[in-house]
N, C-alpha and C positions, 0 to 999 in steps of 0.2 A: 791569050789567057782563056782558059776554059771556064764555063759557068760553074759557080759554087767553089771556085778555088781562090785562095788568097794570092797576093802578089809574089810569093815565093814558092808556088806550087803546093802550098799547104791548104788543105780544105778549110774553108771558113766555118766556124761554128754556127749552127742554126740557132736562131733566136726564137725562143718560145714567147709569143706575145703575152700570154697570161702571166708568165713568170716575170717578164719585164714590167708589166703593170703592177704586179705585187711589189716588186722592188721599188718602183717609183712611189707607190703608196706608203711603203715603209719609210722611205727617205723623207717624204712630205711630213709624216707623223713625227719623225725625229727632229726635223727642222722646226716644226710647230712647238714641240716640247722645249727645244733649245731657246727659241724666241721667248717663250713664256718664262723660262728660268732667268733669262737675261733681264726681263722686266723686274724681277725680284732681287737679283744680285746687285749689290751696291759697292761703290768705291768711295772712300773718303780720303781727301787730300787736303793738306794745309800748306800755307805759305806765310812767310814773315814770322817764323817761330810760333805759329799757331794763331797769329793775329786774324787770319782769314782761313776758313775751312769750307770745303765744298763737298757735297755728297751727290754722286751721280750714279744712275743705274747702268746696266749693261747695254741699254738701248740708247745711250748718250743723252738721256733726259736728266736735266738738272733737278735734283730733289730737294736740296737745301743749300743755303748759303749763310754762313755765320761770320759775323764781324765782331771782334772783341771791342768792348768799350774803349780800351786803351788805344786801339788803332784809330778810332774816330776822334778821340780827344787829342791825339797828336797833331791834328790839323793839317797834315800833309796829304792833301787830296790826291795828288799825282802818285805818291807812293802807295796809297791805298788802292787806287785803280790798278796799278802795276801788280800788286799782290793778288787782286781778284783775277786779273787776266792770267797770271802765272798759275794760280790754283785751278782755274777752269780748264786751261790748256792741258795741264798735267792730268786732270781727271778725265778729259776726253781721250787722251792718249792711252791711259790705263784701261779705260772702259772699252776702247777699240781692241786692245790686246785681249781682254777678257772675252769679248764677243768672238774674236777670231779663234781663240782656243775652243770655246764652247761650240761654235759652228763647225769647226774642223773635226771635233769629236763626233758630232751628229752626222757628218757626211763621210766619216771614215777616212778623212784626209783628202777626199776628192776635191779638187779645185773647181768650183762652179762659178761661172761668170756672174757678176752682180753681187756676190757675197764678199764680205771683208776678207 
């Protein structure tokens, strides 16, 4: 293989270090903007016909948990716990989907290790 040639006899493109640095800086800026937006984006999920509702942001941070008085007065602690778990798990799943979409947009669909 000759120097400067690709694996199939094609010349390898020369990389301009300044251009590469600019692209990395732009990607970092887009990622920062996406992460800031995720902190403000919220998902609201309910379980048990609205007996329990959860609000979570795009960074998978629980922002609010509401339990209706009827759910408490029913006295079924196990069912209430199950509803809370179901609502939180669904909110996490939807929040991860939101983060994945937002970060994919920021990276132009580039799959980067360590990102959702």
